[in-house]
Kinemage of the C-alpha trace (Angstrom):
@kinemage 1
@onewidth
@group {chain A} dominant
@subgroup {mainchain}
@vectorlist {calphas} color= white
{ca met a 1} P 0.205 0.169 -0.226
{ca lys a 2} L 1.544 2.879 -1.474
{ca val a 3} L 1.096 6.923 0.680
{ca leu a 4} L 1.190 9.876 -0.893
{ca ala a 5} L 1.268 12.957 1.225
{ca ile a 6} L 1.621 16.836 0.766
{ca asp a 7} L 3.422 19.220 3.254
{ca pro a 8} L 1.438 22.771 2.523
{ca gly a 9} L 4.493 25.042 3.932
{ca thr a 10} L 4.856 29.244 2.780
{ca leu a 11} L 7.744 28.871 1.254
{ca ser a 12} L 8.246 25.174 -0.584
{ca thr a 13} L 5.814 22.608 0.010
{ca gly a 14} L 7.080 18.579 0.876
{ca ile a 15} L 5.977 15.308 -1.552
{ca ile a 16} L 7.068 11.893 0.263
{ca val a 17} L 6.114 9.473 -1.469
{ca ala a 18} L 5.383 6.113 1.393
{ca ser a 19} L 4.736 2.825 1.517
{ca glu a 20} L 5.227 -0.048 3.658
{ca lys a 21} L 8.768 -1.045 2.283
{ca gly a 22} L 9.885 2.465 3.505
{ca leu a 23} L 10.394 5.817 1.346
{ca glu a 24} L 9.773 5.757 -2.205
{ca asp a 25} L 9.665 9.389 -3.038
{ca tyr a 26} L 10.094 13.059 -2.207
{ca ile a 27} L 10.054 15.701 -4.130
{ca glu a 28} L 10.133 19.430 -2.822
{ca val a 29} L 8.665 22.192 -5.332
{ca val a 30} L 8.656 26.337 -4.803
{ca ser a 31} L 5.021 26.779 -3.606
{ca glu a 32} L 4.820 30.341 -5.913
{ca glu a 33} L 5.338 27.691 -8.516
{ca leu a 34} L 2.726 25.487 -7.154
{ca gly a 35} L 0.404 29.054 -7.134
{ca arg a 36} L 1.736 29.406 -10.476
{ca glu a 37} L 0.607 26.083 -11.900
{ca pro a 38} L -1.365 23.848 -9.761
{ca glu a 39} L -1.909 21.338 -12.071
{ca lys a 40} L 0.817 20.531 -11.274
{ca leu a 41} L 0.467 18.810 -7.557
{ca leu a 42} L -2.547 16.674 -10.029
{ca asp a 43} L 0.051 15.329 -12.377
{ca ile a 44} L 2.554 15.147 -9.392
{ca ile a 45} L 0.253 12.519 -7.332
{ca glu a 46} L -0.992 10.567 -11.073
{ca ser a 47} L 2.738 9.592 -12.288
{ca his a 48} L 2.887 7.943 -8.362
{ca thr a 49} L -0.414 5.852 -8.879
{ca pro a 50} L -0.962 6.065 -5.074
{ca asn a 51} L -3.216 4.665 -3.036
{ca leu a 52} L -3.993 6.534 -0.084
{ca val a 53} L -3.719 10.757 -0.301
{ca val a 54} L -2.918 12.925 2.444
{ca ala a 55} L -3.987 15.771 1.521
{ca pro a 56} L -2.983 19.487 2.736
{ca ser a 57} L -5.122 20.029 5.158
{ca gly a 58} L -4.665 23.703 5.978
{ca tyr a 59} L -6.275 24.643 9.380
{ca gly a 60} L -7.839 20.937 9.690
{ca leu a 61} L -9.675 18.349 7.904
{ca pro a 62} L -11.685 15.198 8.869
{ca pro a 63} L -9.468 12.230 9.230
{ca ile a 64} L -11.941 10.575 6.189
{ca asp a 65} L -12.167 10.667 3.028
{ca leu a 66} L -12.665 14.042 1.288
{ca arg a 67} L -14.345 13.768 -1.301
{ca ser a 68} L -17.639 13.029 0.435
{ca leu a 69} L -17.539 16.952 1.229
{ca asp a 70} L -19.326 19.879 0.025
{ca gln a 71} L -16.902 22.848 -1.030
{ca thr a 72} L -18.455 24.838 2.737
{ca glu a 73} L -17.247 21.957 4.630
{ca leu a 74} L -13.354 22.253 2.985
{ca ala a 75} L -13.504 25.753 3.491
{ca thr a 76} L -12.111 25.959 7.626
{ca ala a 77} L -8.904 24.359 5.694
{ca thr a 78} L -7.591 28.167 4.250
{ca leu a 79} L -10.470 30.462 6.536
{ca val a 80} L -9.972 32.495 3.494
{ca arg a 81} L -12.924 35.102 3.139
{ca glu a 82} L -14.398 35.576 -0.893
{ca asp a 83} L -13.039 39.309 -1.452
{ca asp a 84} L -9.678 37.940 0.132
{ca pro a 85} L -6.492 37.513 -2.339
{ca gly a 86} L -4.787 35.103 -0.452
{ca val a 87} L -1.624 33.710 -0.391
{ca gly a 88} L -0.004 33.714 -3.850
{ca gly a 89} L 1.897 30.221 -2.304
{ca leu a 90} L -0.172 28.848 -0.898
{ca arg a 91} L -3.164 29.623 -3.648
{ca tyr a 92} L -3.106 26.051 -4.666
{ca ile a 93} L -4.588 24.090 -1.744
{ca ser a 94} L -8.377 25.579 -3.229
{ca tyr a 95} L -7.330 23.943 -6.438
{ca phe a 96} L -6.796 21.053 -5.203
{ca leu a 97} L -10.286 20.883 -2.292
{ca lys a 98} L -12.200 21.385 -5.576
{ca arg a 99} L -10.498 18.972 -7.490
{ca met a 100} L -9.953 16.068 -5.212
{ca lys a 101} L -13.317 14.669 -6.673
{ca thr a 102} L -12.278 13.355 -9.621
{ca met a 103} L -8.949 11.231 -8.172
{ca arg a 104} L -9.812 7.938 -8.204
{ca met a 105} L -8.080 6.690 -5.136
{ca pro a 106} L -9.263 8.817 -1.381
{ca val a 107} L -8.117 12.126 -0.091
{ca ile a 108} L -8.301 12.379 3.874
{ca gly a 109} L -7.415 15.618 5.848
{ca ile a 110} L -5.618 15.816 9.157
{ca pro a 111} L -7.397 18.311 11.780
{ca gly a 112} L -5.968 20.930 12.822
{ca val a 113} L -5.358 21.139 16.888
{ca ala a 114} L -8.577 22.960 17.655
{ca asn a 115} L -11.028 20.109 15.910
{ca leu a 116} L -9.339 17.201 18.624
{ca ala a 117} L -12.226 16.497 21.566
{ca ser a 118} L -9.124 15.431 24.150
{ca val a 119} L -8.484 19.553 23.747
{ca pro a 120} L -10.009 21.001 26.208
{ca asn a 121} L -13.069 23.379 25.328
{ca ser a 122} L -12.406 25.853 27.648
{ca arg a 123} L -8.817 26.138 25.562
{ca lys a 124} L -10.866 26.326 22.746
{ca ile a 125} L -12.490 29.745 23.444
{ca asn a 126} L -12.027 32.859 20.677
{ca arg a 127} L -9.269 30.334 19.702
{ca ile a 128} L -8.875 29.635 15.767
{ca asp a 129} L -5.122 28.905 15.322
{ca leu a 130} L -4.181 25.798 17.701
{ca gly a 131} L -2.589 25.008 15.563
{ca thr a 132} L -2.616 23.734 11.529
{ca ala a 133} L -3.248 20.313 10.385
{ca asp a 134} L 0.530 20.526 10.063
{ca lys a 135} L 2.117 20.926 13.164
{ca val a 136} L -1.227 17.788 13.856
{ca ala a 137} L 1.591 15.701 11.421
{ca leu a 138} L 4.281 17.695 13.415
{ca thr a 139} L 3.115 15.386 16.643
{ca val a 140} L 2.609 12.509 14.817
{ca leu a 141} L 6.047 11.904 13.843
{ca ala a 142} L 7.756 12.927 17.559
{ca ala a 143} L 5.144 10.213 18.842
{ca met a 144} L 6.750 7.553 16.567
{ca ile a 145} L 9.542 7.833 17.215
{ca his a 146} L 9.424 9.248 21.025
{ca ser a 147} L 7.328 5.859 22.240
{ca asn a 148} L 9.144 3.388 19.289
{ca glu a 149} L 6.123 3.159 17.777
{ca asp a 150} L 4.857 1.402 20.788
{ca arg a 151} L 0.392 2.444 21.623
{ca glu a 152} L 1.556 1.577 25.014
{ca val a 153} L 4.556 4.022 25.851
{ca leu a 154} L 3.230 6.555 23.657
{ca arg a 155} L 0.218 6.380 26.935
{ca arg a 156} L 2.828 7.216 29.584
{ca ser a 157} L 4.291 10.029 27.896
{ca ser a 158} L 4.358 13.539 27.751
{ca phe a 159} L 6.333 15.419 25.514
{ca ile a 160} L 6.272 18.855 23.397
{ca val a 161} L 6.703 19.635 20.093
{ca val a 162} L 7.696 23.152 18.684
{ca glu a 163} L 7.882 24.425 14.532
{ca leu a 164} L 10.091 26.885 14.891
{ca gly a 165} L 9.018 27.911 10.369
{ca ala a 166} L 8.535 30.443 8.942
{ca phe a 167} L 5.443 30.432 11.728
{ca thr a 168} L 6.806 29.458 15.236
{ca ala a 169} L 3.618 27.350 16.909
{ca ala a 170} L 4.050 24.733 19.546
{ca val a 171} L 1.590 21.238 20.853
{ca ala a 172} L 1.569 19.469 24.148
{ca val a 173} L 1.235 16.035 25.025
{ca lys a 174} L 0.112 14.663 28.037
{ca asp a 175} L 0.052 11.079 28.634
{ca gly a 176} L -0.289 10.458 24.932
{ca arg a 177} L -3.319 12.446 24.681
{ca ile a 178} L -2.964 16.287 22.197
{ca ile a 179} L -4.302 18.268 25.576
{ca asp a 180} L -3.271 22.379 24.239
{ca gly a 181} L -1.443 23.910 21.307
{ca ile a 182} L -0.013 27.562 20.090
{ca gly a 183} L -0.338 28.557 16.702
{ca gly a 184} L 1.615 30.456 14.612
{ca thr a 185} L -1.126 33.890 14.596
{ca leu a 186} L -1.650 32.789 18.420
{ca phe a 187} L 1.766 34.283 19.922
{ca pro a 188} L 4.871 33.710 19.446
{ca ile a 189} L 6.648 36.014 16.377
{ca gly a 190} L 8.156 33.695 13.889
{ca ile a 191} L 10.592 34.002 11.190
{ca ile a 192} L 8.092 34.952 7.908
{ca ser a 193} L 5.208 35.955 10.723
{ca ser a 194} L 4.671 38.462 12.997
{ca gly a 195} L 2.858 36.017 15.463
{ca gly a 196} L 0.210 37.407 17.752
{ca trp a 197} L -1.440 40.398 16.436
{ca asp a 198} L -1.500 43.389 19.264
{ca gly a 199} L -4.987 44.545 19.258
{ca glu a 200} L -4.436 48.203 19.322
{ca met a 201} L -2.118 47.541 16.672
{ca ala a 202} L -4.635 46.324 14.129
{ca val a 203} L -7.111 48.987 14.442
{ca ala a 204} L -4.255 51.058 13.800
{ca ile a 205} L -2.939 49.676 10.771
{ca gly a 206} L -6.605 51.607 9.833
{ca arg a 207} L -7.208 48.944 7.113
{ca arg a 208} L -9.314 45.666 6.506
{ca ile a 209} L -6.286 42.560 7.510
{ca tyr a 210} L -6.223 40.029 5.058
{ca lys a 211} L -4.414 36.936 4.488
{ca arg a 212} L -1.634 38.096 3.530
{ca asp a 213} L -1.192 40.073 6.604
{ca leu a 214} L -0.313 36.843 8.929
{ca phe a 215} L 3.304 36.542 6.630
{ca ser a 216} L 4.484 39.313 6.891
{ca gly a 217} L 6.515 41.182 9.573
{ca gly a 218} L 8.817 38.281 11.446
{ca leu a 219} L 12.016 37.843 11.187
{ca arg a 220} L 12.561 38.910 7.683
{ca asp a 221} L 11.212 42.020 8.240
{ca ile a 222} L 13.290 43.174 10.883
{ca cys a 223} L 16.492 41.409 10.496
{ca gly a 224} L 16.325 41.375 6.445
{ca ser a 225} L 17.430 37.007 6.362
{ca ile a 226} L 15.889 33.965 7.349
{ca asp a 227} L 18.916 32.855 8.206
{ca ile a 228} L 19.017 31.880 11.854
{ca glu a 229} L 22.766 31.966 12.460
{ca ile a 230} L 22.841 35.136 10.482
{ca ile a 231} L 20.234 36.717 12.492
{ca arg a 232} L 21.794 35.560 15.891
{ca ser a 233} L 25.488 37.731 15.506
{ca lys a 234} L 23.658 40.779 13.147
{ca cys a 235} L 20.354 41.060 14.726
{ca pro a 236} L 20.397 40.929 18.273
{ca glu a 237} L 17.095 42.006 19.140
{ca gly a 238} L 15.358 40.741 16.824
{ca tyr a 239} L 17.038 37.454 17.948
{ca glu a 240} L 16.593 38.067 21.356
{ca arg a 241} L 12.775 38.283 20.842
{ca tyr a 242} L 12.582 35.198 19.284
{ca leu a 243} L 13.943 33.643 21.786
{ca asp a 244} L 11.847 34.846 24.857
{ca asp a 245} L 8.997 33.691 22.670
{ca ile a 246} L 10.207 30.315 22.678
{ca ala a 247} L 10.646 30.228 25.579
{ca lys a 248} L 7.121 31.374 26.557
{ca thr a 249} L 5.888 29.240 24.525
{ca ile a 250} L 7.284 25.860 25.798
{ca ser a 251} L 6.418 27.163 29.705
{ca met a 252} L 2.927 28.317 28.974
{ca leu a 253} L 2.417 25.063 27.524
{ca gln a 254} L 4.129 23.412 30.229
{ca thr a 255} L 1.855 24.298 32.589
{ca ser a 256} L -0.928 22.404 30.580
{ca ile a 257} L 0.979 18.849 30.867
{ca lys a 258} L 1.176 19.846 34.726
{ca lys a 259} L -2.346 20.780 35.465
{ca asp a 260} L -3.653 18.294 37.275
{ca arg a 261} L 0.222 16.919 39.352
{ca trp a 262} L 1.640 15.608 36.902
{ca arg a 263} L 5.015 15.376 37.980
{ca gly a 264} L 6.896 13.474 35.428
{ca ser a 265} L 9.570 14.780 32.928
{ca ile a 266} L 8.791 16.887 29.536
{ca lys a 267} L 10.755 15.753 26.437
{ca ile a 268} L 10.853 19.145 23.948
{ca tyr a 269} L 11.041 18.195 20.977
{ca met a 270} L 11.563 21.613 18.159
{ca ser a 271} L 12.239 21.417 13.802
{ca gly a 272} L 12.087 23.238 11.510
{ca arg a 273} L 14.364 26.311 9.962
{ca gly a 274} L 15.174 27.649 13.142
{ca ala a 275} L 15.918 23.973 15.275
{ca val a 276} L 19.310 24.817 15.022
{ca lys a 277} L 22.305 23.950 17.716
{ca ala a 278} L 23.223 27.061 19.042
{ca val a 279} L 19.129 27.737 18.917
{ca ile a 280} L 19.150 24.750 21.130
{ca glu a 281} L 21.766 25.923 22.992
{ca asp a 282} L 20.756 29.547 23.553
{ca leu a 283} L 17.890 28.171 25.314
{ca trp a 284} L 19.424 26.425 27.982
{ca lys a 285} L 21.701 29.066 28.469
{ca tyr a 286} L 19.449 32.180 29.326
{ca tyr a 287} L 15.961 29.940 30.000
{ca glu a 288} L 17.616 26.322 31.192
{ca ile a 289} L 15.247 25.218 28.627
{ca asp a 290} L 16.272 21.371 27.668
{ca ala a 291} L 15.825 20.413 24.265
{ca glu a 292} L 16.833 17.950 21.627
{ca ile a 293} L 15.896 18.731 17.841
{ca leu a 294} L 13.654 16.256 16.318
{ca arg a 295} L 15.298 13.544 13.903
{ca asn a 296} L 13.816 11.904 10.573
{ca tyr a 297} L 12.250 9.299 10.553
{ca tyr a 298} L 13.010 8.553 6.858
{ca arg a 299} L 16.284 10.682 5.859
{ca asn a 300} L 17.553 14.146 6.439
{ca gly a 301} L 16.197 16.464 4.488
{ca ile a 302} L 12.780 15.493 3.621
{ca lys a 303} L 10.503 18.499 6.308
{ca lys a 304} L 9.447 16.282 8.921
{ca pro a 305} L 5.939 17.469 9.192
{ca ala a 306} L 5.484 16.130 5.210
{ca glu a 307} L 7.024 12.442 6.628
{ca gly a 308} L 4.727 12.815 9.600
{ca ala a 309} L 1.761 13.340 7.636
{ca ala a 310} L 2.796 10.368 5.886
{ca leu a 311} L 3.430 8.182 8.864
{ca tyr a 312} L -0.175 9.486 9.737
{ca gly a 313} L -1.478 8.068 6.232
{ca leu a 314} L 0.287 4.759 6.396
{ca ala a 315} L -1.188 4.478 9.784
{ca trp a 316} L -4.809 4.726 8.974
{ca ile a 317} L -4.926 2.451 6.515
{ca gly a 318} L -3.629 -0.066 9.016
{ca val a 319} L 0.724 -0.438 7.963
{ca lys a 320} L 1.914 1.408 10.904
{ca asp a 321} L -0.020 1.337 14.526
{ca arg a 322} L -3.685 2.319 13.612
{ca gly a 323} L -3.371 3.289 18.000
{ca ile a 324} L -1.305 5.470 17.916
{ca leu a 325} L -3.550 8.284 16.099
{ca glu a 326} L -6.215 6.423 18.482
{ca thr a 327} L -4.085 7.194 21.370
{ca leu a 328} L -3.313 10.405 20.467
{ca gly a 329} L -7.147 11.818 19.698
{ca ile a 330} L -7.173 12.364 16.160
{ca phe a 331} L -10.190 10.066 15.453
{ca asp a 332} L -12.306 11.983 17.887
{ca trp a 333} L -12.345 14.877 15.392
{ca lys a 334} L -14.978 17.936 15.967
{ca pro a 335} L -16.108 20.766 13.126
{ca leu a 336} L -13.895 24.088 14.012
{ca lys a 337} L -16.450 26.515 15.534
{ca leu a 338} L -15.696 29.769 13.975
{ca pro a 339} L -16.130 33.438 16.729
{ca leu a 340} L -17.984 34.897 14.298
């Protein structure tokens, strides 16, 4: 059985093909290119003839065959208003979701953190972005590696997964279940995104805010680079803010895990462009946060959320242990409730 999984990224999109034999293929395409030529993604899928496709799921789609859903139900993946031009590099997602009904194989979604019943409703009040579907996929990867694919080990485990990409986001797992998350638009500054919006700043802008505005104001704009080593050496204030936000994000999620007198150790895994040795060392030096870089499952150079999405698909069809997904709480899915 062969799975093709798609990890949509702000800068690049990872397309991974895996089966019971292991890694079959990996393709990374500049997202802007897919935005201009969205048919290219369908051609890649057709050429690999997978038995299952794991869709780019944005803010979250149910873990079922999406071909049965209508466009209104699928719109929660992108949350783009009709009058919003969207983000050029990610427009192909809407195109894909409209065309997938023509595919011969099942196409399944990945929930976002806010979709999961394992996350208390109190943590969802006035919240949408507790972590997008690719952060859930990354958590699947971390769960597989942390537990050595043993669901019983996972049930006794608690850890935090931090993604340091265009957006900075994190997911908390307690006793094997996803129980909280902080999305890239909710709080911490990212390499490209400004992170959480100050309400007064939003008012001061004095115009309607569009999806593309979420993809600005980060270290790239402040420091003129997306290279963490350059930012660290030449943009000390921007780098200090970056570390501070990472530390605060981890502290907030540690609070969620420690609720109800949980006493075990909390492992912290980091992934993404910003997860480099210097950042790990500085988090320990300045904040006494002991973190490690999450390793790849198949091989170095593959986007880790793409690996997680492939493992999710393999577990969904039973090639990998489906109990890992059940333990994490992924199958207990709820539609996203919009506050307005």
